[in-house]
C-alpha positions in Angstrom: -3.4 -34.0 31.7 -6.4 -36.0 30.6 -8.5 -32.8 30.3 -5.8 -31.3 28.0 -5.8 -34.4 25.8 -9.6 -34.4 25.7 -9.7 -30.6 24.9 -7.1 -31.1 22.1 -9.1 -34.0 20.6 -12.3 -31.9 20.9 -10.7 -29.0 19.0 -9.3 -31.3 16.3 -12.8 -32.8 15.8 -14.3 -29.3 15.7 -11.9 -28.1 13.1 -12.5 -31.2 11.0 -16.3 -30.7 11.2 -15.9 -27.0 10.4 -13.8 -27.6 7.4 -16.1 -30.4 6.2 -19.3 -28.2 6.7 -17.9 -25.0 5.1 -15.4 -26.4 2.6 -16.9 -24.6 -0.3 -16.7 -21.2 1.4 -13.2 -21.9 2.6 -12.1 -22.7 -0.9 -13.7 -19.6 -2.3 -11.9 -17.5 0.4 -8.6 -19.1 -0.5 -9.2 -18.5 -4.2 -10.3 -14.9 -3.5 -7.0 -14.2 -1.9 -5.1 -15.4 -4.9 -5.5 -17.6 -7.9 -4.5 -21.1 -6.8 -4.2 -24.7 -8.0 -5.7 -27.8 -6.4 -2.7 -29.2 -4.7 -2.0 -25.8 -3.0 -5.6 -25.8 -1.8 -5.0 -29.1 -0.1 -1.8 -27.9 1.5 -3.3 -24.6 2.6 -6.3 -26.3 4.2 -4.0 -28.5 6.1 -1.7 -25.6 7.2 -4.6 -23.4 8.2 -7.0 -25.9 9.8 -4.8 -29.0 10.5 -7.2 -31.0 8.4 -6.1 -33.2 5.5 -8.4 -33.3 2.5 -8.4 -36.1 0.0 -8.3 -35.4 -3.7 -11.6 -37.2 -3.9 -13.2 -34.6 -1.7 -11.6 -31.5 -3.3 -11.8 -32.0 -7.0 -15.5 -32.8 -7.2 -16.2 -29.7 -5.2 -14.0 -27.6 -7.4 -16.0 -28.9 -10.4 -19.3 -28.1 -8.7 -18.1 -24.5 -7.9 -17.0 -24.1 -11.5 -20.2 -25.5 -12.9 -22.2 -23.1 -10.7 -20.2 -20.2 -12.0 -18.4 -19.3 -8.7 -14.9 -20.1 -10.0 -13.2 -20.5 -13.3 -10.0 -22.2 -14.3 -7.2 -21.8 -16.7 -4.3 -24.0 -17.5 -0.7 -22.7 -17.1 2.6 -24.4 -17.8 4.7 -24.5 -14.7 8.1 -26.2 -14.7 7.1 -28.3 -17.8 3.8 -29.4 -16.3 0.3 -28.2 -16.9 -1.3 -26.8 -13.8 -5.0 -25.8 -13.5 -5.3 -22.5 -11.8 -8.6 -21.6 -10.1 -9.9 -18.0 -9.9 -13.0 -16.7 -8.2 -15.6 -15.1 -10.4 -17.7 -11.9 -9.6 -20.6 -14.3 -8.8 -18.3 -16.3 -6.5 -17.2 -13.1 -4.8 -20.8 -12.0 -4.3 -21.7 -15.4 -2.8 -18.7 -15.3 -0.4 -19.5 -11.7 0.7 -23.2 -12.6 1.2 -22.2 -15.7 3.3 -19.7 -13.7 5.4 -22.3 -11.0 6.1 -24.8 -13.7 7.1 -22.3 -15.3 9.5 -21.5 -11.9 11.0 -25.2 -11.1 11.5 -25.8 -14.5 13.2 -22.8 -14.0 15.5 -23.9 -10.4 16.4 -27.5 -11.6 17.0 -26.3 -14.4 19.4 -24.0 -11.9 21.2 -26.9 -9.4 21.6 -29.2 -12.2 22.9 -26.6 -13.3 25.4 -26.0 -9.7 26.6 -29.8 -9.2 27.0 -30.1 -12.3 29.1 -27.7 -11.1 31.7 
């Protein structure tokens, strides 16, 4: 039972580290899938990775992505409230694709090295 608890704790910590390390790319991927607002990004990150983000971590990163030209935002009225909707730009899509290709190449390279060492 103790091993299961330790494994669950390890996986929870790994997810937290993963999200923290790659949050910008995870956000770009969420935004690529559909235009999305900040609160939904927080909820989706928690749903997908079981990691709670604070507003203080998310919004500065969204501003950085916007300033860098990777996303843009527009305001929409929703149920009487103004909501800022984020969309990925062509530059953001290019960055995300380049990053995904890089990760795939790294994983393939590691797999090939492992197979060659057998």
